[in-house]
C-alpha positions as CSV (number, residue, x, y, z in Angstrom):
1,M,79.8,178.1,96.9
2,I,77.6,176.7,94.2
3,K,78.4,173.8,91.6
4,L,76.7,173.5,88.3
5,F,77.1,170.7,86.6
6,S,78.2,170.5,83.0
7,A,75.9,169.7,80.7
8,E,79.0,168.0,78.4
9,G,78.9,164.8,76.8
10,A,80.4,161.6,78.7
11,N,83.8,161.5,80.1
12,P,85.1,158.2,79.6
13,L,87.2,158.0,83.0
14,F,85.6,160.2,85.4
15,A,81.7,160.7,85.6
16,N,79.8,163.9,86.3
17,D,77.3,162.6,88.6
18,P,75.1,165.2,90.8
19,A,73.4,162.2,92.9
20,R,76.7,160.8,93.6
21,E,78.1,163.8,95.0
22,V,75.0,164.5,97.0
23,A,75.3,160.6,98.6
24,V,78.7,161.1,99.6
25,L,78.5,164.5,101.1
26,T,75.6,163.5,103.1
27,A,77.0,160.2,104.3
28,L,80.0,161.7,105.1
29,S,78.9,164.9,107.0
30,G,80.5,165.7,110.1
31,T,84.2,163.8,109.4
32,G,85.4,167.0,108.0
33,M,86.7,165.2,105.0
34,V,83.8,166.9,102.9
35,P,82.9,170.2,102.7
36,P,79.2,170.8,104.3
37,L,76.4,170.3,101.7
38,V,73.6,173.3,101.9
39,Q,71.7,172.8,99.1
40,T,70.6,171.2,95.9
41,G,68.8,172.2,92.7
42,E,68.5,172.7,89.0
43,F,68.5,175.5,86.6
44,E,67.9,175.4,82.8
45,G,68.1,171.3,83.1
46,R,71.4,171.3,84.9
47,K,71.8,170.0,88.5
48,W,73.4,172.2,91.0
49,L,74.5,172.1,94.6
50,G,75.5,174.2,97.3
51,Y,78.2,173.8,100.0
52,A,79.8,175.5,102.6
53,H,82.9,177.4,101.6
54,V,86.4,175.8,102.9
55,N,88.6,178.3,103.3
56,G,91.8,176.7,102.0
57,S,94.5,176.2,99.0
58,P,94.9,173.2,96.6
59,W,97.4,170.8,98.2
60,R,101.1,171.7,97.2
61,Q,103.3,169.3,99.5
62,D,103.3,166.3,102.1
63,T,102.6,163.4,100.0
64,G,101.9,161.3,103.5
65,H,99.6,163.6,104.6
66,V,97.2,162.5,101.4
67,A,98.0,158.9,101.8
68,Q,96.6,159.0,105.9
69,L,93.4,160.8,104.3
70,L,92.7,158.5,101.9
71,G,93.4,155.6,104.1
72,R,91.1,157.0,106.4
73,L,88.4,157.3,103.8
74,H,89.2,153.8,102.5
75,D,87.9,152.6,105.9
76,L,84.6,154.1,106.1
77,A,81.5,153.0,105.0
78,P,80.3,153.9,101.3
79,P,76.8,155.3,100.8
80,P,74.0,152.9,98.9
81,G,73.6,153.1,95.1
82,L,77.3,153.6,94.2
83,P,78.6,151.9,91.0
84,F,81.4,149.6,91.0
85,G,84.7,150.9,89.9
86,V,87.1,148.8,87.8
87,N,88.7,145.8,89.6
88,G,92.1,144.0,88.5
89,S,93.8,144.4,85.1
90,A,91.4,142.9,83.1
91,A,89.6,145.4,83.8
92,L,91.4,147.9,83.5
93,E,92.5,146.7,79.9
94,Q,88.7,146.5,78.8
95,Q,88.6,150.2,80.0
96,T,91.7,151.3,78.3
97,V,90.5,149.7,74.9
98,E,87.3,151.7,75.0
99,I,88.9,154.8,75.7
100,L,91.4,154.0,72.5
101,K,88.6,153.3,70.1
102,N,87.3,157.1,70.9
103,C,90.8,158.1,69.7
104,R,92.1,158.5,66.0
105,D,95.6,157.9,66.7
106,R,95.7,155.0,68.7
107,N,98.0,152.0,67.6
108,R,100.6,153.3,69.1
109,L,99.6,153.1,72.6
110,A,97.5,150.2,71.8
111,A,101.1,148.6,71.0
112,L,102.2,149.1,74.6
113,R,99.7,147.1,76.6
114,P,101.2,145.8,79.6
115,L,102.0,142.4,80.3
116,G,101.2,139.6,83.0
117,R,97.7,139.6,84.9
118,I,96.9,141.0,88.5
119,P,93.3,139.6,89.5
120,P,90.4,141.7,91.1
121,L,90.6,142.7,94.9
122,P,87.7,140.8,96.9
123,Q,87.6,143.5,99.2
124,L,86.1,146.8,97.6
125,V,85.5,149.9,99.6
126,L,84.3,153.8,99.3
127,I,87.0,155.6,96.9
128,H,86.9,159.0,95.6
129,G,87.8,158.2,92.4
130,D,89.2,161.7,91.3
131,P,91.8,162.6,94.5
132,V,93.9,164.6,92.6
133,P,95.8,168.4,93.6
134,G,93.0,170.5,92.6
135,N,90.5,168.2,95.0
136,L,92.4,168.5,98.1
137,L,91.7,171.6,99.7
138,A,94.7,172.6,102.7
139,H,93.4,174.3,105.9
140,D,94.1,174.7,109.4
141,G,96.7,171.2,109.1
142,T,94.0,169.3,107.7
143,L,92.8,168.2,104.1
144,T,89.3,168.1,103.1
145,L,88.1,166.5,99.7
146,I,86.1,168.1,97.1
147,D,84.5,167.2,93.9
148,W,82.7,164.3,95.0
149,Q,81.0,163.6,91.2
150,C,82.6,160.2,90.5
151,P,83.0,158.1,93.6
152,Q,82.4,154.5,93.5
153,I,83.0,151.2,95.0
154,G,86.0,149.7,94.1
155,D,89.9,148.9,94.3
156,P,91.3,151.7,96.7
157,A,94.5,151.5,94.4
158,E,92.6,153.0,92.2
159,D,92.6,156.2,94.2
160,L,96.6,155.8,95.0
161,A,97.1,155.5,91.5
162,L,95.3,158.8,90.3
163,F,97.3,160.8,93.3
164,L,100.3,159.7,92.0
165,S,99.8,160.1,88.2
166,P,102.3,162.2,86.4
167,A,99.7,163.5,84.3
168,M,97.3,164.6,87.1
169,Q,100.0,165.9,88.9
170,L,101.2,168.0,86.0
171,M,97.5,169.3,85.4
172,Y,96.9,170.4,88.9
173,R,100.5,171.0,90.7
174,G,102.4,172.1,87.5
175,A,104.9,168.8,87.8
176,P,105.1,165.5,88.7
177,L,105.7,164.1,91.8
178,S,109.5,163.1,92.6
179,K,110.5,159.8,93.6
180,A,111.0,160.6,97.4
181,E,107.4,161.9,97.3
182,E,106.1,159.4,95.8
183,D,107.8,156.6,97.7
184,A,106.8,158.6,101.1
185,F,103.3,158.8,100.2
186,L,103.5,154.7,99.4
187,R,105.1,154.3,103.0
188,A,102.5,156.5,104.8
189,Y,99.2,154.7,103.5
190,P,98.1,152.6,106.3
191,D,97.9,149.4,104.2
192,P,101.1,148.1,102.8
193,R,99.0,145.3,100.9
194,I,97.2,148.3,99.2
195,A,100.2,150.1,98.6
196,G,102.2,147.0,97.0
197,R,99.0,146.5,95.0
198,A,99.0,150.5,93.3
199,L,102.7,149.3,92.6
200,A,101.7,145.9,90.8
201,L,99.1,147.8,89.0
202,K,101.1,150.9,87.9
203,P,101.5,149.5,84.2
204,W,97.6,149.3,83.8
205,F,97.2,152.8,85.5
206,H,100.0,154.2,83.5
207,W,98.5,153.0,80.6
208,R,95.1,153.7,80.6
209,M,95.8,157.5,81.8
210,A,97.9,157.6,78.5
211,A,95.1,156.7,76.7
212,Y,92.6,159.2,78.4
213,C,95.4,161.7,77.4
214,Q,95.5,161.1,74.4
215,W,91.6,161.3,74.2
216,R,91.8,164.6,75.8
217,A,94.5,166.0,73.1
218,E,92.7,165.3,70.0
219,R,89.7,167.2,71.7
220,G,91.7,170.5,72.0
221,G,93.7,170.2,75.3
222,T,97.0,171.5,74.9
223,Q,98.7,170.5,78.4
224,D,97.4,167.2,77.4
225,Q,100.2,165.9,74.8
226,Q,102.8,166.7,77.7
227,A,100.7,164.8,79.9
228,L,100.5,162.0,77.4
229,R,104.0,161.9,77.0
230,L,104.8,162.2,80.6
231,E,102.4,159.0,81.5
232,R,103.9,157.2,78.2
233,S,107.3,157.4,79.6
234,A,106.4,156.1,83.0
235,L,104.5,153.1,81.2
236,Q,107.9,152.5,79.2
237,S,109.9,152.3,82.1
238,I,108.5,149.7,83.7
239,R,106.7,147.9,81.0
240,P,108.1,144.3,81.0
241,R,109.7,143.9,77.4
242,T,108.7,139.8,77.7
243,A,105.7,137.8,78.3
């Protein structure tokens, strides 16, 4: 498989860094969690990499299996040179505000800012940064993570929240997870403290993803309006109404 990296402008949430992908594919080689890296190069000023084809299909069911995979990933040592991810509600707020600055219609979402504070996590780990269904290949009873262009040293709750995101599930699987699927995922994650942290940060993650969907929708993403409604509805269902 050959992956040619996009020459489009910066994405406010998901990086597109070939150097990070090469670093992780090299560091995690032999674990079965990543496709084998074969070669890298450049074509007309754009980076590319080649990796061995994984004969599988995008993940569709068994959230517990994904939770166990992410738990194993978060126990691995990160390669050197990765950036630090957002950590804690204050950092999530800052990132969301920056996304909204690039949106024409920002006031409605700005008014939904969550309340309360969740402190940063002192122990950061290797995270995938984009573990959505389209980046999870099921094959031979196991799962492989692909598209490693935005790994970070960060809060593992970030990976959990991205997988659970109604918008990301809609985009890549066609429908959000059910309550039972979400509960099974959180129960299966090996560290219940991180699962609890993901729940505590849930309003902030929904708020940020809603802002990202707004940004995408204003650039012509037709499905992003529906994704925005899902994230906004999820946020409003759990956002405290008083300080």
